[in-house]
C-alpha positions in Angstrom: 135.0 165.7 19.0 136.7 162.4 21.2 135.8 159.4 20.0 133.3 157.7 22.5 133.2 154.1 22.9 129.9 152.6 22.9 129.7 149.3 25.0 127.1 146.9 23.4 125.7 144.6 26.0 124.4 141.4 24.9 120.3 141.1 24.9 119.2 138.1 26.9 117.1 136.8 24.3 113.7 134.7 24.7 114.2 130.9 23.3 111.9 128.3 24.0 111.2 126.7 27.6 112.2 123.4 26.0 115.8 125.0 25.5 116.2 127.4 28.3 115.3 124.6 30.1 118.1 121.8 29.1 121.1 120.9 30.4 124.1 119.3 29.3 125.7 116.3 29.3 126.4 115.6 33.3 129.2 113.4 32.6 130.7 114.8 29.4 131.2 118.5 32.4 132.7 116.0 34.8 135.1 114.7 32.3 136.1 118.2 31.0 136.6 119.3 34.7 138.6 116.5 35.2 140.6 116.8 31.9 141.0 120.5 32.5 142.7 119.3 35.9 145.0 116.9 34.5 145.9 119.9 31.5 147.3 121.7 34.7 149.4 119.0 35.6 147.1 117.0 38.3 147.4 113.2 38.2 143.6 111.9 38.4 142.7 108.4 36.7 139.6 110.0 35.1 137.2 107.0 34.8 134.3 109.0 33.9 133.5 108.6 30.2 132.4 105.8 28.4 135.4 105.5 25.6 138.2 104.1 24.8 142.2 105.0 24.2 142.3 104.4 20.7 146.1 103.3 21.8 144.8 100.7 24.2 141.8 99.7 22.6 141.8 100.4 18.7 139.8 99.5 16.3 139.8 96.2 14.6 142.9 96.5 12.2 141.1 95.0 9.4 138.1 97.6 9.7 141.1 100.4 9.6 142.1 99.0 6.1 138.6 98.9 4.7 137.8 102.5 5.9 141.5 103.3 4.3 140.4 101.7 0.9 136.6 102.8 1.1 138.0 106.6 0.9 140.6 105.7 -1.6 137.6 104.6 -4.2 136.0 108.1 -3.5 132.7 106.9 -1.6 132.9 110.2 0.0 129.3 111.1 -1.5 125.5 111.7 0.3 124.8 107.8 1.3 121.2 106.6 1.1 119.3 108.2 3.7 118.8 105.2 5.6 122.1 103.6 4.7 123.7 101.6 1.9 121.9 98.5 1.3 124.7 96.7 1.3 125.8 97.6 5.3 121.6 96.8 6.5 122.0 93.6 4.7 125.0 93.0 6.6 123.4 93.8 9.9 120.4 91.8 9.1 122.7 88.7 9.1 124.8 89.7 11.5 122.0 90.2 13.8 120.1 86.8 12.5 123.2 84.7 13.0 124.5 86.0 16.4 121.3 87.3 18.0 118.4 85.1 16.4 116.6 88.3 15.1 114.9 88.5 12.2 115.0 91.8 10.0 114.9 92.9 6.5 117.1 95.7 5.3 114.2 98.1 5.0 113.5 97.1 8.8 117.2 98.5 9.7 117.8 102.3 9.6 122.0 102.9 9.7 122.8 106.5 11.4 125.6 108.5 12.8 126.3 106.0 15.9 123.2 105.1 17.7 122.0 108.5 19.6 120.1 110.0 16.0 118.3 106.4 16.4 117.3 107.2 20.2 116.3 110.9 19.1 114.7 109.7 15.9 112.7 106.7 18.1 111.4 109.0 20.5 110.2 111.7 18.1 108.1 108.8 15.9 106.6 107.3 19.2 105.7 110.0 21.8 103.5 112.9 21.4 103.5 116.1 23.4 103.3 115.6 27.3 102.9 111.5 26.6 104.4 109.3 29.4 107.9 108.0 28.9 108.6 105.2 31.8 112.4 104.4 32.9 114.7 103.0 35.4 117.2 105.0 37.3 120.1 104.9 37.1 120.1 105.3 33.0 121.5 106.5 30.5 120.4 110.2 29.4 116.8 109.0 29.0 115.7 112.2 31.1 117.3 114.4 28.6 115.6 112.5 25.2 112.3 113.0 27.3 113.1 116.6 27.9 114.0 117.0 24.3 110.6 115.6 23.4 108.5 117.2 25.6 107.0 114.1 27.4 106.5 113.6 30.9 108.8 110.9 32.4 107.9 108.7 34.9 111.4 107.1 36.6 111.4 103.6 38.2 114.1 103.8 41.1 116.0 100.8 40.8 117.7 98.5 43.5 121.3 97.2 44.1 119.9 93.9 45.1 118.4 93.7 41.7 121.5 94.9 39.8 119.7 97.9 39.2 117.6 96.3 36.6 114.3 97.1 36.5 111.3 94.8 36.5 107.9 93.8 35.7 106.8 94.6 38.9 108.6 98.0 39.2 106.6 98.9 35.7 103.3 97.5 35.8 101.6 100.5 38.0 102.2 103.0 35.5 102.3 101.1 32.4 98.4 101.8 31.6 99.4 105.3 30.9 102.3 105.1 29.0 103.4 105.8 25.7 107.0 104.0 25.6 109.2 102.3 27.8 113.0 102.8 27.5 115.1 100.0 28.6 118.8 98.9 28.4 120.9 95.8 28.6 123.5 95.4 29.0 122.9 98.9 31.7 124.8 101.7 31.3 126.1 103.1 34.0 125.9 99.2 35.8 126.9 96.8 33.0 124.7 94.4 34.7 122.0 92.7 32.4 118.0 91.0 32.6 118.0 88.0 33.2 116.5 85.5 31.0 113.5 85.7 33.6 113.1 89.5 34.1 113.0 90.0 30.5 110.6 87.4 29.4 108.2 89.0 32.4 108.4 92.8 31.2 107.7 91.5 27.8 104.8 89.7 28.9 104.0 93.0 30.6 103.9 94.9 27.4 101.6 92.5 25.2 99.3 92.2 27.7 99.0 95.7 28.4 98.3 96.1 24.6 95.6 93.2 24.1 94.0 95.2 27.1 94.4 98.2 24.7 93.2 96.8 21.5 93.9 98.1 17.9 92.0 101.7 18.3 94.7 102.8 20.5 98.2 103.4 20.3 100.3 100.9 21.8 103.1 100.9 24.2 106.0 100.7 22.6 109.9 99.1 24.1 112.8 101.3 23.1 115.9 98.6 23.8 119.1 99.6 23.6 121.3 97.1 23.4 124.3 98.2 22.4 126.8 96.7 24.8 125.4 93.6 23.6 128.1 91.2 22.6 129.9 92.4 25.2 128.9 89.9 27.9 131.4 87.5 30.1 131.7 84.6 32.0 128.5 82.5 32.3 126.3 86.0 31.7 124.1 85.8 28.6 122.5 88.5 26.7 118.4 87.8 26.6 116.4 90.3 23.9 112.6 91.0 24.0 112.0 89.8 20.6 113.1 86.2 21.1 111.4 85.8 24.8 108.2 87.1 23.4 107.9 87.0 19.2 104.9 89.2 20.0 107.4 92.2 21.0 108.3 92.6 17.4 105.4 94.3 17.0 106.4 96.7 19.4 109.8 97.0 19.8 112.5 99.8 18.5 116.3 98.0 18.8 119.3 100.4 19.6 122.4 99.4 18.2 125.6 99.5 16.3 130.0 99.4 15.8 130.5 102.2 18.6 131.0 99.9 21.6 131.5 96.6 20.2 134.4 97.4 18.6 135.9 100.6 19.9 134.9 102.9 17.4 133.2 105.6 19.0 134.2 107.6 16.9 133.8 106.2 13.7 130.0 107.2 14.0 128.2 104.0 12.1 124.8 103.1 14.5 122.1 101.2 13.5 117.9 100.4 14.9 115.8 98.0 13.6 111.9 97.7 14.2 108.7 97.3 12.7 108.8 98.5 9.4 106.5 101.8 9.8 108.6 102.9 12.6 111.6 102.6 10.9 110.2 104.8 7.9 108.9 107.5 10.1 112.6 107.5 11.7 113.9 107.5 8.3 111.9 111.0 7.5 113.5 112.5 11.0 116.8 111.6 10.8 117.5 112.7 6.9 115.9 115.9 7.7 118.8 115.8 10.8 121.6 114.8 8.4 122.7 111.9 10.8 123.4 109.5 8.1 126.8 107.8 9.0 129.8 108.7 6.3 129.5 106.7 3.6 132.9 105.4 4.0 132.5 104.4 7.0 129.6 102.7 6.1 131.0 100.5 3.3 134.0 99.6 5.3 131.6 97.9 7.7 129.8 95.9 5.4 133.1 94.8 4.2 134.7 93.9 7.9 131.5 92.5 9.4 131.2 89.9 6.3 134.5 88.2 7.6 133.2 86.0 10.6 136.6 85.1 11.2 138.0 88.6 11.9 135.2 89.4 13.7 135.8 86.6 16.4 139.0 87.2 16.3 138.6 90.8 17.4 136.0 89.9 19.6 138.0 87.7 21.8 140.5 89.2 22.7 138.8 93.0 23.1 136.7 91.4 25.4 139.3 89.7 27.2 141.2 92.6 27.9 138.1 94.4 29.0 137.4 91.5 31.8 140.7 91.7 33.0 140.6 95.0 33.9 136.7 95.1 35.5 137.8 92.0 37.6 141.0 93.7 38.3 138.6 96.6 39.9 136.2 94.3 41.6 138.8 92.1 43.3 140.6 95.2 44.5 136.8 96.7 46.0 136.3 93.3 47.6 139.7 93.5 49.0 138.9 96.7 50.2 135.8 95.7 51.7 137.0 93.1 53.6 140.1 95.4 55.5 136.6 97.3 56.3 136.2 100.1 54.4 133.1 101.3 53.5 133.2 100.3 49.7 131.4 97.1 47.4 130.9 96.0 44.3 128.8 94.1 41.9 129.9 91.7 39.8 131.0 92.4 36.1 128.6 91.2 33.7 129.0 93.0 30.8 129.9 96.3 28.8 133.1 98.6 29.7 131.5 99.9 33.3 131.0 98.2 36.8 129.4 99.3 39.8 130.6 100.2 43.1 129.5 101.8 46.6 131.3 104.3 48.1 129.7 105.1 51.4 131.9 107.8 52.9 128.9 109.7 54.6 129.5 110.9 57.9 133.3 110.3 57.9 135.8 113.7 58.8 139.0 114.2 56.1 142.6 114.6 57.9 141.4 118.2 57.9 138.4 117.9 59.7 135.9 118.5 57.1 132.9 115.9 57.8 131.3 114.0 54.2 127.9 114.8 53.9 127.2 114.5 50.2 127.5 112.7 47.3 129.0 115.9 45.6 131.6 115.8 48.7 132.1 111.8 48.4 132.7 112.5 44.8 135.0 115.8 45.3 137.0 113.4 48.2 137.9 111.1 45.2 139.0 113.5 43.0 140.9 115.8 45.1 142.7 112.9 47.5 142.3 109.8 45.5 142.9 111.0 42.8 140.4 109.0 40.9 137.3 110.5 39.1 134.1 108.4 38.7 130.5 108.6 37.5 127.7 109.2 40.3 124.7 107.2 39.9 122.8 110.9 40.7 124.3 111.5 37.3 122.1 108.7 35.9 119.3 110.7 37.4 119.6 108.4 40.7 118.8 110.1 43.7 120.8 112.3 44.8 121.8 110.5 48.2 123.0 107.6 46.1 126.7 106.6 47.0 127.0 104.3 44.5 129.3 104.9 41.4 130.3 104.1 37.8 133.7 102.9 37.1 134.7 103.0 33.1 137.8 100.9 31.8 138.4 101.3 28.2 140.6 104.4 28.9 142.9 102.5 31.7 145.8 99.9 31.3 145.8 96.9 33.3 149.4 98.0 35.0 147.5 101.4 35.8 145.0 99.5 38.5 147.0 98.5 41.1 148.5 102.3 41.5 144.3 103.6 41.6 143.6 101.4 44.2 146.1 102.0 46.1 145.5 105.5 45.9 142.6 104.8 46.8 143.6 103.1 50.1 146.1 105.7 50.9 143.0 108.3 50.6 140.5 106.3 53.0 143.1 105.4 55.8 143.2 109.5 56.4 139.3 109.4 57.1 138.1 109.0 60.8 
């Protein structure tokens, strides 16, 4: 009897509508596509991911040694669900001295990076079909709204406001909202709220909650300030609770060490806010197992206590970042002066800067017309050998010709080469 080989076809299974319609990170997908091209031998400058090359921007030496020491001391068991008391105490002192914020240890939650803070805050505050307001472009609010099964209300921001939302932008939607999600310094733009802008938004939220009274659920603010230590020149960071102390009742902060100390893979983040909210968030993250490794928590509590070491690191690190941001900014300004259809916003903060590349209607050397933002993105990759993330990947209009440059993985020497490749590619258009 001959053997028959049965081919078993995978059955398409029915899953939740949320999972079925959820999409992955557009930024990570683009970065993977670029890295695949690089692996095949193409020379492309990948300025997409908001990460660091550890060879260029390593974590502080003192922190490295403290992590080694913590592991040698066998801090490898479960940490407390809300983080070690030592780290929460140090974070409380750190944000107090540097940010003017007064939060006790039981108002602080430590997690494995900042993402669990965002996820837990969304799920603590927002019920099914409730409204979340957020500006676009902005990082991942659309996906967290989807995960929460909330209704997203987006506010398209303008270049003349440095892509930061205003109180006037938010006001028409606030009466129906449960959560407003903001970020400053903003990913993807590298721009910040002015003192007046954040005060007006804070006042708007407080006024709305007075209107609702104590019997109704307030509108809360999720304020992501994970880049707040990375401001440059005359730029200052302002937060809502300092601007309006009543905002302490309604604000949950997103923070951590990943960006300020180049530790994206170290995975220690923290949030702080009203004690009752933080307690509920702790319950969520404990069920997720989203605590930061204990050894890293021990190490970071020791490192952050060394004020001089922190100051030395930030001074050197920020100097390296702003040189890169200014290098790209000056390069784009020069290209604009030469008549090319590009522009840039002066770098203010973070590891990002905002550039405009409007090539629609132009023809490539082979006569192909650039018609869409996707065409521009592909042109940059294939002809300029430069990969950037379009603002469309951050929820902005698909017609937007604004892009994010991330500088954490490039050397100073590479900038001139990248810009010259870009110039040569632009010269071929007509």
